[in-house]
C-alpha atoms as one frame of an Amber mdcrd trajectory, in Angstrom:
protein
  60.495 203.781 174.943  59.505 205.186 171.515  62.939 204.434 170.478  63.064
 200.476 171.921  59.617 200.431 170.094  60.633 202.175 166.699  63.482 199.502
 167.255  60.847 196.896 167.506  59.307 197.170 164.326  62.300 197.741 162.435
  63.463 194.573 163.318  60.181 193.026 162.324  60.339 194.348 159.083  64.375
 193.313 159.044  63.054 189.536 160.287  60.291 189.916 157.304  63.051 190.735
 154.781  65.292 187.489 156.055  62.777 185.357 155.321  61.357 186.300 152.322
  65.092 185.871 151.179  65.806 182.881 152.936  62.487 180.877 151.055  63.168
 182.095 147.575  66.834 181.380 148.034  65.214 177.868 149.208  62.814 177.817
 146.340  65.304 179.133 143.933  67.536 176.435 144.836  65.062 173.253 145.175
  62.737 174.366 141.874  65.691 174.768 139.963  68.353 171.807 140.540  66.139
 169.308 141.550  64.475 169.461 137.977  61.081 170.573 139.008  61.235 173.468
 136.122  56.637 172.345 136.698  56.415 172.674 140.392  56.267 170.730 143.302
  52.437 169.706 144.343  51.827 170.025 148.161  48.257 170.131 148.367  47.021
 168.183 144.684  44.745 171.255 143.320  45.167 173.497 144.982  48.958 174.483
 146.480  52.219 173.712 144.330  55.922 175.064 144.991  56.569 176.811 141.310
  60.133 178.453 140.842  58.916 182.161 138.366  61.097 185.085 137.911  58.895
 188.232 137.285  60.344 190.689 135.759  56.795 193.263 136.176  54.798 193.850
 139.007  51.809 192.258 140.489  50.410 189.888 137.702  53.788 190.340 135.412
  52.707 193.232 134.329  55.588 195.413 132.871  56.994 192.441 132.437  58.049
 193.549 129.262  59.542 196.815 129.949  63.325 195.447 129.393  66.318 196.999
 131.182  64.443 200.305 131.342  61.792 198.879 132.787  62.973 197.445 135.812
  65.212 200.438 136.672  62.056 202.324 136.678  60.530 199.472 139.104  63.156
 199.273 141.300  63.462 203.333 141.689  59.421 202.830 142.721  60.305 200.518
 144.916  63.703 202.394 146.792  61.133 205.770 146.912  58.700 203.410 147.903
  60.514 202.231 150.972  62.500 205.399 151.767  58.891 207.083 152.269  57.381
 204.548 154.296  60.492 204.803 156.336  60.283 208.460 156.537  56.337 207.664
 157.319  56.859 205.426 160.286  59.795 207.128 161.461  56.867 210.869 161.885
  53.752 208.605 162.886  53.801 208.072 166.521  54.460 204.856 168.179  51.168
 204.706 170.172  49.735 204.066 166.235  50.086 200.540 166.736  48.128 199.516
 163.445  49.377 202.115 161.433  53.104 201.219 162.172  52.889 197.423 161.211
  50.826 198.781 158.746  53.724 200.170 157.647  55.913 197.432 159.028  54.797
 194.317 157.187  54.595 196.628 153.320  58.035 197.881 154.794  60.044 194.191
 155.041  57.597 192.787 151.428  59.567 195.980 149.449  62.660 195.823 150.821
  62.488 191.693 150.010  61.432 192.123 146.386  63.688 195.278 145.363  66.236
 193.649 146.648  65.419 190.662 144.230  64.905 193.121 140.991  68.650 195.117
 142.399  70.322 191.468 142.642  68.762 189.113 139.987  66.948 191.758 137.853
  63.793 189.782 138.437  61.828 188.929 141.812  60.886 185.068 142.774  58.001
 183.729 142.866  57.023 180.298 144.237  53.861 180.543 145.622  50.956 178.816
 143.319  47.382 178.004 144.461  44.771 176.838 142.241  40.888 176.680 143.126
  38.704 175.281 141.181  39.772 176.582 137.446  41.226 179.960 138.695  44.860
 179.841 138.716  46.279 183.090 141.328  49.404 184.255 140.128  52.580 182.730
 141.849  54.134 184.937 144.527  56.164 185.189 146.920  56.211 185.870 151.403
  56.684 189.945 150.234  54.335 189.962 148.005  51.902 188.267 151.280  53.128
 191.239 153.548  52.699 193.916 151.662  49.167 192.812 150.751  48.079 191.749
 154.293  50.343 195.629 155.495  48.390 197.216 152.640  44.906 196.228 154.428
  46.240 196.606 157.546  47.057 200.559 156.289  42.927 200.849 154.769  41.325
 199.203 157.737  43.337 202.133 159.863  42.523 204.715 157.969  38.736 204.111
 157.444  38.192 203.270 161.032  36.651 205.826 162.775  38.657 208.506 163.989
  40.325 208.936 167.519  38.019 211.072 170.132  40.354 214.113 169.523  39.787
 216.250 173.026  39.105 220.052 172.064  41.942 222.809 172.006  42.723 224.703
 174.780  43.131 228.941 174.622  46.312 229.502 175.352  46.604 231.762 178.500
  47.083 235.558 178.014  45.595 235.031 174.464  42.401 236.165 172.988  39.956
 234.612 170.623  39.157 237.749 169.121
């Protein structure tokens, strides 16, 4: 049963990855080749589709770090993905909240890692404005990483499960 559940989480991460890559491919094709370099308004004044290549991380940080910076970000992403997989394998499948958080983060990390390796930059295209504030452009991978991280934080902060007291092993004295 546990193997089936682990396969389910891995499958979900791969679906997130595929959805992220598909939406980036569509954004690249339609927003760059159709002359929509300044974006397409979906909900005027609130939501636009805007093609952006982000060589950095969130909010474009480290975008001007050059090839060495991109290599470092790719290595960090690879290490993060490996760590997430190892942590997920060592975490009991019964800890569903943790497993789902890790699944969402893994799918997103793999999506952005692929962009870094293949394109040298992450493709962002979801662009929101609220009043005079324009949120940094992002993608599906960024959303799943953020949601997964939030789930992991909530899971870590919730009250611990009731633990059963340790039972002494027969034949061993507690002195």
